[in-house]
C-alpha positions as CSV (number, residue, x, y, z in Angstrom):
1,M,-5.7,9.4,56.7
2,E,-2.0,9.3,57.0
3,V,-1.8,6.2,54.8
4,S,-3.6,8.0,52.0
5,D,-1.4,11.1,52.3
6,E,1.7,8.8,52.1
7,R,0.3,7.2,48.9
8,K,-0.4,10.6,47.4
9,D,3.1,11.7,48.2
10,S,4.5,8.5,46.7
11,V,2.5,9.0,43.5
12,K,3.6,12.6,43.2
13,T,7.2,11.6,43.7
14,E,6.9,8.8,41.0
15,A,5.3,11.3,38.6
16,K,8.0,13.8,39.2
17,G,10.6,11.1,38.6
18,F,8.9,10.1,35.3
19,I,8.7,13.7,34.1
20,K,12.4,14.2,35.0
21,K,13.3,11.0,32.9
22,L,11.2,12.3,30.0
23,K,13.0,15.6,30.1
24,G,16.3,13.8,30.1
25,I,15.6,12.0,26.8
26,K,17.4,13.8,24.0
27,N,15.3,14.8,21.0
28,L,12.0,14.1,22.7
29,Q,10.2,16.6,20.5
30,I,11.5,14.8,17.4
31,I,10.3,11.5,18.7
32,V,6.8,12.9,19.5
33,V,6.5,14.5,16.0
34,I,7.5,11.2,14.4
35,F,4.9,9.4,16.5
36,I,2.2,11.8,15.5
37,I,3.1,11.5,11.8
38,A,3.0,7.7,12.0
39,V,-0.4,7.8,13.6
40,A,-1.6,10.2,10.9
41,L,-0.3,8.0,8.1
42,I,-2.0,5.0,9.6
43,I,-5.3,6.8,9.8
44,Y,-4.9,8.2,6.3
45,S,-4.2,4.7,4.8
46,T,-7.2,3.3,6.6
47,V,-9.5,6.0,5.3
48,T,-8.1,5.7,1.8
49,A,-8.5,1.9,1.8
50,A,-12.1,2.2,2.9
51,K,-12.9,4.7,0.1
52,S,-11.5,2.5,-2.7
53,A,-14.6,1.5,-4.6
54,G,-14.9,-1.8,-6.5
55,S,-12.0,-3.6,-4.8
56,T,-11.9,-7.2,-3.8
57,Q,-9.6,-8.1,-1.0
58,T,-7.7,-11.4,-1.1
59,V,-5.0,-12.7,1.2
60,G,-2.1,-10.3,0.8
61,S,-3.4,-8.3,-2.2
62,V,-6.1,-6.1,-3.4
63,M,-7.3,-6.1,-7.0
64,T,-9.9,-3.7,-8.4
65,S,-12.5,-5.1,-10.8
66,D,-10.7,-3.5,-13.7
67,E,-7.5,-5.3,-12.8
68,Q,-9.4,-8.5,-12.4
69,R,-11.0,-8.1,-15.9
70,L,-7.7,-7.2,-17.5
71,S,-5.9,-10.2,-15.9
72,A,-8.7,-12.5,-17.1
73,I,-8.6,-11.2,-20.7
74,L,-4.8,-11.2,-20.9
75,S,-4.6,-14.8,-19.6
76,N,-6.5,-15.9,-22.7
77,I,-3.6,-14.8,-24.9
78,D,-1.8,-17.8,-26.4
79,G,1.2,-18.6,-24.2
80,A,0.5,-16.0,-21.5
81,G,-0.4,-18.5,-18.8
82,K,-1.4,-17.0,-15.4
83,V,-1.5,-13.2,-15.6
84,E,-1.8,-10.6,-12.9
85,A,-2.2,-6.8,-13.6
86,M,-2.0,-3.7,-11.5
87,I,-3.3,-0.4,-12.7
88,T,-1.9,2.8,-11.1
89,S,-3.9,6.0,-11.6
90,A,-3.8,9.6,-10.3
91,D,-6.9,11.9,-10.6
92,G,-8.7,9.4,-12.7
93,T,-6.0,9.1,-15.3
94,I,-4.0,5.9,-15.7
95,T,-0.3,6.6,-15.0
96,G,1.1,3.1,-15.1
97,V,0.2,-0.6,-15.7
98,L,2.1,-3.5,-14.5
99,V,1.5,-6.9,-16.0
100,I,3.1,-10.1,-14.7
101,A,2.7,-13.3,-16.7
102,D,4.0,-16.8,-16.7
103,G,4.7,-16.7,-20.5
104,A,6.3,-13.3,-20.6
105,D,9.8,-14.8,-21.1
106,D,8.8,-15.2,-24.7
107,I,9.3,-11.9,-26.5
108,T,6.3,-12.6,-28.8
109,V,4.0,-13.2,-25.8
110,R,5.4,-10.1,-24.0
111,L,4.7,-7.9,-27.1
112,R,1.2,-9.3,-27.4
113,L,0.5,-8.6,-23.7
114,L,1.9,-5.1,-24.1
115,E,-0.3,-4.3,-27.1
116,A,-3.4,-5.9,-25.7
117,T,-3.0,-4.0,-22.4
118,A,-2.5,-0.7,-24.1
119,T,-5.5,-1.3,-26.4
120,A,-7.8,-2.5,-23.6
121,L,-7.1,0.4,-21.4
122,G,-6.7,3.0,-24.1
123,V,-3.3,4.1,-22.9
124,S,0.1,4.6,-24.5
125,R,2.5,1.6,-24.5
126,N,4.9,3.8,-22.6
127,V,2.9,3.4,-19.4
128,V,2.7,-0.4,-19.7
129,N,5.4,-2.7,-18.3
130,V,5.3,-6.5,-18.8
131,Y,7.4,-8.9,-16.7
132,S,7.7,-12.6,-16.4
133,R,6.7,-14.4,-13.3
134,K,9.6,-16.1,-11.4
């Protein structure tokens, strides 16, 4: 019995020491709040990713079916080469479109990609940006 009492006392002493060390850490409350926020953001991003409908996951990127269709159509434009598109939307309204193409160094190809993207998505040219691939 004495051995178990000594162990209990030892555990209690260690616990008290640990609590004392925690209290000694400056800004512990701020650290705890940041940790909770980080966990909440991870959970939120996981839930949001699971809810995204019609997306295909590839290594390192996620493209929706609309982005895949747009990329395929734009790559058929003369001189465009390989094309990737990203569509950003909020509340079902397209707020921005990013197009990256091999041939976008040529201003004519860039303008064709811009016009085709705006027409295909029914958006203003102001929300479409076309860049060349490095």
